[in-house]
C-alpha positions in Angstrom: -14.2 106.1 132.4 -11.7 105.1 134.6 -11.4 103.2 137.7 -9.0 100.6 138.9 -10.6 97.2 137.9 -10.7 94.6 140.9 -14.0 92.2 141.7 -15.0 93.3 145.4 -17.7 93.3 148.1 -20.5 95.7 147.0 -20.9 96.8 150.3 -17.5 98.0 151.2 -17.4 100.2 147.6 -19.5 102.9 149.4 -17.0 103.3 152.2 -14.1 103.9 150.0 -12.1 107.1 151.6 -14.8 107.4 154.0 -17.2 108.6 151.3 -20.8 107.5 151.7 -22.4 106.1 148.7 -26.2 104.5 148.3 -26.5 101.1 147.5 -27.7 101.3 144.2 -24.4 103.1 143.1 -22.5 101.0 145.2 -23.8 97.9 143.7 -23.0 99.6 140.1 -19.8 100.8 140.8 -18.6 97.0 142.2 -20.0 95.5 139.0 -17.9 98.0 137.1 -14.9 96.5 139.2 -14.6 99.6 141.1 -11.4 99.3 143.4 -10.1 102.6 144.6 -10.5 105.8 143.8 -8.2 108.0 141.3 -6.9 111.3 142.4 -9.0 113.5 140.7 -11.6 111.5 142.3 -10.5 111.3 145.8 -10.5 115.2 145.7 -13.3 116.5 143.9 -15.8 114.4 145.1 -16.2 115.8 148.6 -16.2 119.0 147.5 -19.2 118.2 145.2 -20.6 116.2 147.7 -20.5 119.6 150.3 -22.2 121.6 147.8 -19.2 123.9 146.3 -18.4 125.3 143.3 -15.3 123.6 141.8 -12.6 124.2 138.8 -10.9 120.8 138.3 -7.8 120.8 136.0 -6.7 117.0 135.1 -5.6 115.4 132.1 -7.9 113.3 130.0 -8.1 109.5 131.1 -7.5 110.5 135.0 -11.3 109.2 135.9 -13.0 113.2 135.2 -16.1 111.9 134.2 -16.7 109.6 137.3 -15.4 112.9 139.7 -18.9 114.3 138.6 -21.2 111.6 137.8 -21.0 109.7 140.8 -21.9 112.8 143.5 -24.5 114.0 141.1 -26.1 110.8 140.1 -26.7 110.6 144.3 -28.2 114.6 144.9 -30.8 114.2 142.1 -34.2 112.9 143.4 -37.2 111.3 141.8 -38.5 114.2 140.4 -39.5 114.1 136.6 -37.7 117.1 135.6 -34.4 118.6 134.5 -32.1 118.5 137.1 -28.8 118.3 135.9 -27.1 119.5 132.7 -23.6 118.9 131.8 -22.6 120.5 128.4 -19.1 119.4 126.6 -18.1 120.4 123.0 -18.6 117.7 120.9 -21.1 114.6 119.8 -18.6 111.6 121.1 -18.0 113.4 124.0 -21.3 114.0 124.8 -22.1 110.0 124.2 -19.0 109.1 126.2 -19.9 111.0 129.3 -23.8 109.8 129.2 -23.2 106.0 128.8 -21.0 106.7 132.0 -23.8 108.3 133.6 -26.0 105.2 132.9 -23.3 102.6 133.9 -22.8 103.9 137.4 -26.6 105.2 137.7 -27.6 101.6 136.4 -29.5 100.9 139.6 -31.1 104.2 140.2 -33.5 105.8 138.8 -32.1 109.1 137.1 -33.3 108.7 133.8 -30.5 110.6 131.2 -30.9 112.1 128.2 -28.1 112.5 125.8 -28.8 115.6 123.2 -26.7 116.5 119.8 -27.2 117.2 116.6 -26.9 115.1 113.7 -29.7 113.1 114.7 -33.5 113.6 115.0 -34.8 116.2 117.3 -38.3 114.7 118.0 -37.0 111.6 119.6 -35.3 114.2 122.3 -38.4 116.3 122.7 -40.1 112.6 123.4 -37.5 111.7 126.1 -38.0 115.2 127.5 -41.6 115.0 127.9 -41.4 112.0 129.4 -39.1 113.0 132.4 -35.5 113.0 132.9 -33.0 114.1 135.3 -30.0 114.6 133.9 -29.4 115.9 130.2 -25.9 115.7 128.7 -25.5 118.0 125.5 -23.8 120.0 123.3 -24.3 123.9 123.1 -26.0 123.9 119.5 -28.8 121.3 120.2 -29.4 122.0 124.0 -30.3 125.8 122.4 -32.6 124.1 120.3 -34.4 122.1 122.5 -34.7 125.3 124.5 -35.8 127.2 121.9 -38.4 124.6 120.9 -39.3 125.0 124.6 -38.8 121.4 125.2 -36.2 121.8 127.7 -36.7 124.2 130.8 -33.5 124.6 132.6 -34.5 127.1 134.7 -34.8 125.3 138.1 -31.5 123.0 137.7 -29.4 123.0 140.7 -26.1 121.6 139.1 -24.7 122.9 135.8 -21.1 120.8 134.8 -19.0 122.2 132.0 -17.0 119.5 130.8 -13.5 120.5 129.0 -14.7 123.9 129.1 -11.0 125.0 128.2 -12.0 123.2 124.6 -15.3 124.7 124.4 -14.3 128.5 124.4 -11.3 127.5 122.1 -14.0 126.1 119.5 -15.8 129.6 119.5 -18.5 128.2 121.9 -18.4 131.2 124.6 -21.7 133.2 123.4 -23.5 129.8 123.6 -22.5 128.9 126.7 -23.5 132.4 127.9 -26.7 132.1 126.6 -27.3 128.9 128.3 -26.0 129.8 131.4 -28.5 132.8 131.1 -31.6 130.4 131.4 -30.5 129.0 134.9 -31.2 130.3 137.9 -29.0 132.1 139.8 -28.4 129.4 142.9 -26.9 126.5 141.4 -23.8 124.7 141.9 -21.5 124.8 139.0 -18.5 122.4 138.1 -16.1 122.7 135.7 -13.4 120.6 134.6 -10.7 121.5 131.7 -7.0 120.9 131.4 -5.8 124.5 130.3 -6.9 127.0 132.8 -6.5 130.1 130.1 -8.0 133.9 130.5 -11.0 133.0 128.9 -12.0 129.8 131.2 -11.2 132.4 134.5 -13.1 135.3 133.2 -16.0 132.9 133.0 -15.6 131.6 136.2 -15.7 134.6 137.8 -18.7 135.4 136.0 -20.6 132.3 137.1 -18.9 130.7 139.9 -19.0 131.5 143.6 -15.7 131.0 145.2 -15.4 128.1 143.6 -12.3 125.5 145.3 -9.7 124.9 142.5 -8.7 121.3 142.1 -5.2 121.1 139.9 -3.6 118.1 139.3 -1.7 119.7 136.1 1.6 120.5 136.7 3.7 123.5 135.4 5.4 120.6 133.5 2.5 120.4 130.9 4.1 117.4 128.8 2.4 114.5 129.5 3.6 111.8 132.0 4.2 108.4 130.9 4.5 109.6 126.8 7.5 109.5 125.3 7.7 112.4 122.6 9.9 112.5 119.6 9.7 113.9 116.1 11.0 113.4 112.6 12.2 116.6 110.5 10.9 115.3 107.0 12.5 116.3 103.6 9.9 118.2 101.4 6.9 115.9 99.7 7.8 113.0 102.1 5.4 112.5 104.8 3.4 109.9 103.7 6.5 107.7 102.6 7.8 108.7 106.5 4.5 107.8 107.7 4.1 104.9 106.2 7.5 103.4 107.1 7.0 104.1 110.8 3.7 102.3 110.6 6.2 99.3 109.5 8.6 100.1 111.9 6.6 100.2 115.2 3.8 98.1 114.0 1.4 100.1 116.5 -1.1 97.9 118.6 -3.6 101.0 117.9 -3.0 104.2 116.6 -4.4 108.0 116.4 -3.2 110.2 113.6 -4.0 113.8 113.6 -4.4 115.9 110.8 -5.4 119.4 110.5 -8.5 119.7 108.2 -11.4 117.4 107.3 -10.3 117.1 103.4 -7.2 116.1 104.9 -8.0 113.3 107.0 -10.5 111.6 103.7 -7.1 111.9 101.8 -4.6 110.5 104.0 -7.3 107.9 105.2 -7.6 106.9 101.3 -4.2 106.7 100.9 -3.4 104.4 104.2 -5.5 101.7 102.6 -4.2 102.0 99.0 -0.5 101.1 100.6 -2.1 98.4 102.6 -2.8 100.0 105.9 -6.6 99.5 106.9 -7.5 102.8 108.3 -10.9 104.7 108.7 -11.2 108.7 109.2 -13.1 110.5 111.4 -14.6 113.9 111.1 -17.5 116.6 110.9 -18.7 116.1 107.7 -19.5 111.7 108.7 -23.0 111.0 110.0 -23.6 110.1 113.2 -24.3 106.7 112.6 -20.7 106.7 110.7 -19.0 108.2 113.5 -20.4 105.6 116.4 -19.6 102.8 113.9 -16.1 103.5 113.8 -15.5 104.6 117.2 -17.0 100.9 118.1 -14.7 99.4 115.6 -11.8 101.2 117.6 -12.4 100.5 121.0 -13.2 96.8 119.9 -9.7 96.5 118.3 -11.7 95.7 114.6 -9.6 98.8 113.4 -6.0 100.0 114.7 -5.7 102.9 112.9 -7.9 105.9 113.2 -7.0 109.1 111.1 -9.0 112.3 112.7 -9.3 116.4 113.4 -8.7 117.7 116.6 -12.5 118.6 116.7 -13.5 114.9 115.7 -11.1 113.5 118.2 -12.8 115.4 121.3 -14.6 112.4 123.6 -12.3 109.7 122.0 -11.8 108.1 125.3 -10.2 105.0 124.3 -7.7 102.8 126.3 -4.5 101.0 125.5 -3.9 103.4 122.6 0.1 102.6 121.9 1.1 105.5 119.5 -0.5 109.2 118.5 1.0 110.7 115.2 0.8 114.2 114.3 1.3 114.0 110.5 0.1 117.8 110.6 0.6 120.1 113.8 -2.3 121.9 115.1 -3.6 125.7 114.4 -3.9 126.2 118.3 -0.5 124.6 119.9 -2.4 123.7 123.0 -4.1 121.3 121.3 -0.9 119.4 120.8 -1.3 118.4 124.7 -5.1 117.5 124.3 -3.2 114.9 121.2 -0.8 113.4 123.1 -2.9 113.0 126.0 -4.9 110.2 124.1 -1.9 108.0 124.6 -0.4 107.0 128.1 -3.2 107.2 129.5 -3.0 106.0 133.8 -0.3 103.7 133.9 0.4 103.0 130.5 3.1 104.1 128.3 2.9 105.4 125.0 4.5 107.1 122.3 3.5 110.4 120.5 5.7 111.3 116.9 5.3 114.4 115.1 6.2 114.9 111.4 7.7 118.1 110.6 8.6 120.1 107.8 11.1 122.7 107.6 8.1 125.8 107.9 6.6 123.7 111.0 9.7 124.4 113.2 8.8 127.5 114.9 5.5 125.9 115.9 7.0 122.8 116.9 9.1 125.3 119.0 6.4 127.1 120.3 5.0 123.8 121.7 8.3 123.1 123.5 8.2 126.5 124.9 4.7 125.9 126.0 5.4 122.4 127.4 8.7 123.4 129.1 10.6 120.6 127.3 12.7 119.8 124.1 11.4 117.2 122.1 13.4 114.3 120.9 14.5 114.3 117.8 15.2 111.2 115.5 16.7 110.8 112.2 15.6 108.7 109.1 17.3 106.3 107.1 18.0 107.0 103.4 16.1 105.3 100.7 12.6 105.4 102.4 10.9 104.2 99.3 8.0 106.4 97.7 4.6 105.5 98.9 1.6 104.4 96.0 -0.4 107.1 95.3 -4.3 106.1 94.5 -6.1 107.4 91.0 -7.6 110.4 91.7 -11.4 110.8 92.3 -13.7 113.6 91.6 -14.5 116.1 88.8 -12.6 118.7 87.2 -9.1 118.8 86.5 -6.8 116.4 89.5 -4.9 119.0 91.7 -3.4 116.6 94.0 -1.6 113.6 91.8 0.6 114.2 89.0 0.7 111.6 85.9 -0.7 108.4 86.5 -1.5 109.3 90.1 1.5 109.2 92.0 3.3 112.5 93.4 6.5 114.2 91.4 9.5 113.5 93.7 11.8 115.3 91.4 13.7 118.2 92.5 11.4 120.7 90.7 8.3 119.4 91.0 5.5 117.3 93.4 4.5 118.7 97.1 3.6 118.0 100.4 2.9 113.9 99.6 0.0 114.9 96.4 -1.4 117.6 99.0 0.1 120.8 99.1 1.9 123.7 96.8 5.7 122.8 96.0 7.9 124.1 97.9 11.4 126.2 96.8 14.1 124.3 95.1 16.8 124.9 98.0 14.3 123.2 100.6 14.1 120.0 98.2 18.0 119.4 98.3 18.4 117.5 101.2 17.3 113.8 101.1 16.8 111.3 104.1 20.1 110.8 105.7 21.3 114.4 104.7 21.8 116.1 108.0 23.6 119.0 106.5 20.0 120.0 105.0 18.7 119.5 108.5 21.0 122.1 109.8 19.6 124.7 107.5 16.0 123.9 108.2 16.6 124.4 112.0 17.3 128.2 111.2 13.7 129.2 111.4 13.1 127.4 114.5 16.3 128.2 116.3 17.8 131.2 114.9 20.9 129.4 114.3 22.6 127.7 111.4 24.8 125.6 113.0 24.7 122.0 113.0 24.4 121.9 116.9 20.3 121.7 118.1 20.2 124.0 121.0 19.0 123.1 124.7 16.0 124.1 125.7 17.0 126.6 128.2 19.2 128.5 125.7 16.1 129.2 123.4 14.2 130.9 126.4 
């Protein structure tokens, strides 16, 4: 939740920007240090107060949650029935949004239930029977509660679809449609997203009434305040380069992205083995493990977190200094969500991408999506090979060569002990061999020349 911190008189909070808040909400906002609204709050809250359907396009870290939590807490009444449903894509985001509702509604009578899988459903059913006004949940658990007839949304007045673009990209469209089908026709629908793809547009046309559109995303999709660079890495050297960069930049708080749960576990183990305390967050962890890890990251007890794109949804942590793309995402739109984890609000952050030669085509697609060319940085020669932890698991080791170390010779090895070996011609370049880099660029730019073309020449 994003506010500009400052201690002020509670009685003045409700009059900010000529918006009237109740004494209970004003008091809570004052204690939270609310001094002025962010742009998304300034533009969205009046429409919501007027009962308008609304689509809000804004990046993470701009105060979106407060933009709908404040007016909705003002509009719910004391009836012990569900009046607001907030649908989110992940457990972490559900917890985050639920906590923000509770903090802002600290002195209101509204009761909030956060419903997600991975925990016992009986306690959530008991809370519903006790009477709640606001439910924040993931699609799967919401449908479970509906099927058990514990959750009745046939009379709700407000429906929020948070991170709608991510929800649909994760394949929840059928679940969302089934949930909406159980709602009354007359309701206020609030949709929040970063991107506005055709799937989201179609959903809005089906279920929203002349929605207002608040767009705080410019045509330049590159995150403001984020320096973006990439390194072209010789085959099999990503882990060594990552360790070198961590030593060089010394991030105060770093988020490292991988594509798969397995890679998250492997990289986390390798970082720890090489002297960089790290923990991973991915979908196979229990909720207790995920919550503990996230709390350590927020409290500064842990400064390196390795995550998948899905597990990272809901990571709303301030002061993340660096984002590392250890692997490029399957969906290039996720790149924008990744780098949005740093450089939030007025902070400055850095996004560092590590690319093998066969990933340069994907990087070119990302550059075209954002409308800008990433700065390429070179690596020095002689970066030492990392230490590899001993293989753990049954059967024949698949990832590590003899003695637990990868094979760095020209005829063997692979990607940091992770994948199949690349062809011999891709291994010839060392860290300082820019001639090899020029060959690598062919798949990205369609040119064998040594000069890196400008973005405009590649349109």
